[in-house]
N, C-alpha and C positions, 0 to 999 in steps of 0.2 A: 451407390448413393448413401449419404449419411442418414441415420435415423435421428429423431429429434426428441429431446426431453425439455419441455417448457416448464419453468419454475416460476410460480406466481405466489404472491403473499396477500393475506387479508387480515382483518381486525385492526392491527396496528402496524406501524412501520418499524424498521430495525429489528425484525424477528430473526434475521440470520439467513436470508435467502442466499447470499453470497457464500457464506460458510457452508451451508447445506449443499449447494451446488459443488463446491470444492471437495467436500468430503465424499459425496457420491462419485465425483470424477475419480478420486483417488482409489476407491474400492473397485470401480469398473476397470481402471487402468491396470490394477493388480491381476485382473482376469485376462490380461493380454488384449484388451480392447483399446483401440486408438481413440483418444478423447480430446476434444477441445471444449472450451466454455466461452460463451458470449454474454455480454451485459447490454441489455437494451434500456437506455435511460430516457425517461420522458421529458427531461428539461430541454429548453430551447438553446442552451449553450452549445457551441460547436464541440467543445471538449471541456475537460475539468480545469484547464490551466488557469483560468481567470476567476475560479470560484473560491470563496473564502473557506479556509480550513475549519472555521467555526461552524459552518453550515453542513459541509459534506466530508469533513475529515481530510486526510492527506491527499495530495495529488500523486498518484502512482505513475511512474515513468517506465515505459517498455523499452526494449532494446532499440526499436526503430525511432525512438524519440516521441512517441505519442504520450500526451498528458491525459491520464485516464482516471476512472473511479478507483477507490481503494480496494474494491472487491477483486480487481484483477491481481492485486497482491496476494489475496487469499488463494486465488486460482493457482498462481505460480508456486506458492509454498506447498500446495498439496499434490499437484500433478506435474509431470515432466515437460509438457508442452509449453513453449514460451509464447506469451501473448504478444500481439502486435496491434496496429491501428485498426484492423478488421474485427478485433474482439470487443471493441467498445463502440456501440452505435447509439448516438443521441438523436432526439427529435430535431435538434438544431441541424445536424448533418443531413437528415432526411429532407427537411423542408428546404434547406439551402440547395441541395442537389436538384430537387424538383423545380424550384423557382429558377435556378440557373438554366435548366433544360427548357423551361417555358420561354425564358427570355431569348434563348438562342433558336427557338422555333422547332425544337425537337418534337413537340406534340402536334405540330401541324394545325394549329388553330383550335385544338380541343379545349373545352372548359375544364380547368384543372380542379380536381376534387380530392377529398380525403380518400374516397373509394372511387376509382381504383388507383389513382396515381401515387398517393402517399403509401398506401398499403403495399402496392407493387414494389415501390422503392425499398421498403422495409424487407420484403421477402428476397429481393435481389441481394441486399446486404447480408442476409442470413445465409443464402446459398453461397455467396463468395467466401465467407469465413468458414463455412462448414465443409467445403470441398476437401477431399482426401482424408476425411475422418470417419470412423465407424459410427460414433455417436457424438452429437453436438448437444451439450447442455446449455440451454438458453434461459438466462435469468431476466425476468422483466422487472425493472425497477418500480418503486412506488407501491401503492396499496390498491387492491381491486376496489373500484368505486371512484378513484381519482379520474377526473375528466381528461387529464393530459395523457393517461395511459391507454385510452380507448383505441387509438389507431394501432398500437402494438398488439393489443388483445384481438382486435379484428383480423390483423395479419396472421396471427398464429391460429386463429379459428379457421381461416381459409386454408392454411397449410394442412390442418387435419383433414379437411374435405378432399384436398388434392392427393395426399399421400396415405390416408387411411390410418386405422388404429393399430396396425402392426408396425408402422414406421414413425408414429408420433405418440407422445405420452404427455399428459397434463398432470403435473405434480403441484399441489397447492399446500402452502405452509400457513398455518393459522395458530391462534393462541387460545388455550383453554385456561381461563383465569380461575384462581382459587379464592373463594370468598371466605375470609378468616372468620367472620361473625357467625356463619352457619356451617363452617367446616365442610364446604362442598365445592366440587369442580363444576363449572357452568359451561355447557356446550352451545348455548344459544348464539354467542357471537360467531362461532364457527358455522353454524347453520345459516346465519344471515350472509356470511361471507361467500359461502358456496352458492347461495341463492342469487347473489349479485353476479357471480361468474356465469351461472346458468342462464341468467336473463340476457346475456350477450352471446349465448350460444356455445359456451364452453362447459363441458361436464368433466370435473376432475376424475382422473383414473386412480390417483393415490393422494391421500391426505397425510401430512405430517403435522401433528398437533403439539406445539410447544407447551410445556408445563413444568413447574417446579415439583409437582407431585405425580406419582405413578398413575397412569391412565389404565384403568382396569378393563378387562374383557367386556364387562357389562356396559361401560361408558363407550367403548369402541362400537359396540353393537348399536347403541342409541345414535351415535354420530352417523354410522353407516345407514341406518334407517331413514334419517332425516336429510341426508345429503345424496342419496342414491349411489353411494360408493360401497363396494364389497367390504365386508367386515375385515377380512384378512388383508385389505389394502389401506387400512387405517393404522398409522404408526405413531408411536409416542416419540416426540422430540424432547429427549431428556436433557435437563440442565446438568452439565458435567463440570468437574473441578478443573479440567484443562481440555482444550479443544481437540487435542490429539488422541483423546479417548473415543471421539465420535466415529471414526472409521470402524473401530472394533464394535462399538455399540450398535450402529446401524446394520452391520453385517450379521451380528448375533440376532437382531430383530428380523432379519430376512429381507431387508429392503432391496438390496442389490439383486437377489434372486427373483423377487417379485417383478422388478423392472425388466429384467432380461427375459423372463417368461412372457410378459405382456408384449415385449418387442420382438418376440419369437427369435431370440438370438441364442446360439450355442455359446458356451463359456467354459473356460478352464478352471481347474481347482485354484482356490485362492490361498495365498500365504500372507498373513497379516503380521509377520514377525517384525517388520520395520516399525509399524505403529505400536505394537506391544512394547517393543524396546524403548521407543521414544516416550510413551506414556508412563512406563515403569520408572524411567529415569526422572521424569518430571515430578512424579509423586513421591519418590523415595529420597530425593536429595535433601540432606539435613542442613548443610552449611548455607548460610545466608549472606549475600552481598548486597549492599545498598548503593545503587547507582543514581546519581542526580542528573536528570535531564533539565537543562536550563533553557526554557523556551517562552514564547509569548502567546502560544495557542493552547495552553494547558487546560483551559476550561472545557475543552473537548479532547480527551486523550486519544481519540481516533485520528487526530491531527498528526500524531507520531506513531501510527499503527505499525508500519514496517520496522521502524526504529525499535519499538518495544519488543516486537517479535524477534528481532535480530539479537537483542540482549538475552532474551529467554533461550534462544537457540544456542548462543555461546555458553550460557549457564549449563545446558545439557552436555556440551562438549567438555566442560570442566567440573562436572559433578557438583554443581552448586545451584542453589535457588536464588533467582534474582528478584530483589525488591526494588521497584523503581520509585524514586521520589521526584515528583514533578515540581519544579521550582519556577515561579513566575519571575521572568527576568526584569519586569518592571518594578519589582519589589526589592531589588538588590542594589546596594551601594557599598562604599568603602567602610561603612560603620556597622554593618550587620553581618559579619562573617560567621556568626553562630549558626546561621542557616546551613552551613556546610559541614558542621562538626562531626556528624555521624556518617558521612559519605566515605565510600571506599573507591570511588571513581566519579569523575565529572565529565559529562558529555554536552557539548553545545551543538544543536542540530541546525539545519538550514532554515531559511526564512527570507522574507522580503520586507523592505521598508525600514524606517528609522525607529519605530516604536520598540522600546525594550532593549535597545542596542547597548546602552551603558551597563546594564546588568550583565550582559554577555561578556563585555570587556572586563568587568570586575571579576567575574567567575574565572576567566582564563588567568588573570593576575593571581588570584588566590591559589589556583592549582599549581601555577608555576612556582610561587613562593614557598608553598608547603609540600612540594614534591608528590602531589597526589596524581595518580594516573589520569590523563586528560586526552579526550578524543574530540577534535573539532571537525565538523562536517560542513562543507560548503560555506555558509555564512560564518560558521564556527571557526574555520581556517582564517577567514578575513578579519574577524574580530581579534583572534590571537595575534595576528601580525600587527594590527593597530596597537594593541596593548603593549607588545614587545617594543615597537618603535617608540612609543611614548615614554614608557617607564625604564627601558634599558638604553635606548638611543637618545633620550631627551628631546625627541621631536614632538613637541606638544601639539603641533598642528596636523600630525599624521591622521588621515581619515579616509573614508570612502566617499566618492562622489554621489553614491546613493544616499548617504546621510547628509552630507554638506556639499552642495554642487560646486561652490567656488572655493573649496579648500586650497590652501597653499601647498599642501604636501599630499597629493592624491595617491597614496600607496595602493588603494584599490580603486579601479576605474573601468569604464567601458573600454574595449580594446582600442578604438580610434577616437576616444573622447578628448585625449590630451596630447599635445605636442610639446617637445622640448625645443625652445627657441631662445637664444641669447641667455641661457641659464635660468630662464623663467618659464613657468608653465602657463601656456595660453589656452584658454578654453576653445574647443572646436565644436561647432554645431554638428549634431549627429542626426541620424534618420528619425523621421517623425514617428514611424511605427516601431515602438520600442520592442515589440515581440520579436522582431527580426534579429535582435541582438542576443537572443537566448541560445545557449549551447545545450542541446537536448540529446538524450539517448546514449547509446553505447559509443565510447571513444577509447582508442588505444593509448595507453600510458607507458612510458619508459621509466623504470626504476633504476636508481643509481646503486651499483654494487657496494657492499660493505656498509649499508645503511640499515636502520631498524626496519623500515618498511620493506626493503628488499629481503631481509631475513624472514619477515612474516610471510610473504608470498613465496619466497624461495625461487623466484624467477624474475627475469628482466622485463618482460613484456606482459602487461595485464590489460583487461578490458573491463571498464566499469561504466555505469550509467550516470549521466550528468543532468542537472537542471539548474542553471544559473545564467546570469547575464554579466555580472561584474567579475573582473579578473585581477590578479596581482599585477601591478603596473611594471612591465618589463624594464622600463627606464630606471626604476629605483631598486631593482633586484640587487645590484652590487652593494647598495647601502645596507640592505638586509643581511647579506652574507658577511659583511664587515662586522655587523652587530652580533653575529653568532647564530643566526637562523640557518639551518641546513636545508637547502632545497634538494629533496631526495627523489622527486618524481616530476617528469615533464610530459606534456602532451606530445603526440606523434608529429603532427603537421604544423600546429600553430605556435609551437615553442612557448607554451603557457605553463605556469606552475600548477602541478597537480597535487604534490604532497610536500609537507615541511615537517621538520622535527627538531628537537633540542637535544643535543648530545649529553649535556650535563644533567638533564632531568631523568628521573626514574623511568617514566613512560609518558612522553608528550608527543603525540602524532596528530597531524591534521591533514585532511584530504579535501580537494575541491569537488570530487565526485561523491556519489551517494551509495556507499557499499551496502546499505540496508536493503536495496532492491535486488540484491543477488544472494540473500541469505535464505537458508532453508532449514527445517527442523532436524534433518538427518545429519548434515555436516556443518551447519552454521556458516560463518564467513571468516576468512583468515584474520581480518582486522578486528572484528568483534571478539573472536575466540581469544586472540592475544591480549586484547584490552581487558577482558574478564580475568584471564590468567594473571595479568600484572596487578589487577585490583585485588585478587585473592592473595597474592604475595604481599601487597601493601598492607592488607588487613592483618596478615600473620606477623609481619615485621612490626606493625604498630602495637600489636598485642604483646609482643616480646620485649618492648621497650620498658 
């Protein structure tokens, strides 16, 4: 049977429960313990797919095509276990399942209540995802005191009663603010947060207190006294210069040993060489590359979390420090190219909707004309094709039906949205439920030998994660190839375009899939590694001119 570590947060949101869970998982995994991590989200959405990036950051896609919270990206970057649909549980899923059972008569006429029906469904989901693992780390989203989190907290309270304190552990993350005016750390918010937890029947076993300033032994003693937690179970959550220092720091503090002792688990000696090597590289790289991410969700940088981490990973592989310049695509036009002047590479990420599209098209034009390394991902590929069709092919009406439904030249379209009839494009009515048109999760791609993308992967067959609904229009592909666009990768079964490149350009590659979801700090990802290498060469060549 799996043992459970429940991670809650108090005082304020966005304290880093997901990162803390990931780091803890990585340390335990290095002790040869089989780990998985779950995220319990209190919102009513079924999944993250329809949620605005401005509110919750990026939508992270798993191999099985689940649209999940960005914290699952943290999990996969720190531990080897791959996430799936069972690792992300929302209140929406729970209520949907319970109501569906009630409608089908499963409960035999019982009055459906939060306790026991909702809490039992939560526990069922936890058991399903935790099966076959030694320890399951379970992060409860939101902040203690939020009304929507109560069913999840009640469920984990019941799990403690059933499985005991040798099989369950409550870890609570709080904030210790520093008041500059009096030069003092204040523990009262943490005291109140733990009081809130205890009022619903949960006594934390371990506290991690986030602070910019060192938390002394005296302060830990005070916190322990007022929270009923052992002094040696109060840990400092230090602010670090890079997140890859955290496994080293928490191990040095003794967090993993304390947890394993409380769970009565034997453990092997740990070797943190991997994290020491990554952290040293991150801190010691002197060369700086500036990469521009041209997007429309830049007001919240977490909207591109996996993307930025992938660039940092590639920097580690090339011994260079990456500085990301987030550029608002709505502010770009053909008259303000100065915004690109200090960049060594340009990246256009995925996205949905017509807002900011013109800026993405202009960015791909600028990169192509000035031979700057260019990586287009998902929507970035589509905008690059539209730009090339308009400015090289002279097809001024080239467009995506996502942007202009009745365009005369739908170079990007839903798979069955357009038919060729009598040499004219006729609009075809498509399914009402547009979510059914999404291509999600891991798909096999075939790469064409003797292309740049083939040389990057050095193999013919790859598997990458997708999240999009519009595709390059197969009917018009011959037109693209005549113009000079090289189709260098195809899907396995649907015969859809996966990658394109320009032979005459220094480094111009676009992919329909999302390689950022398969990057990790130890090895990076082939596409990002090569993109950063080419950007480094571009910088050196530019310097020598």
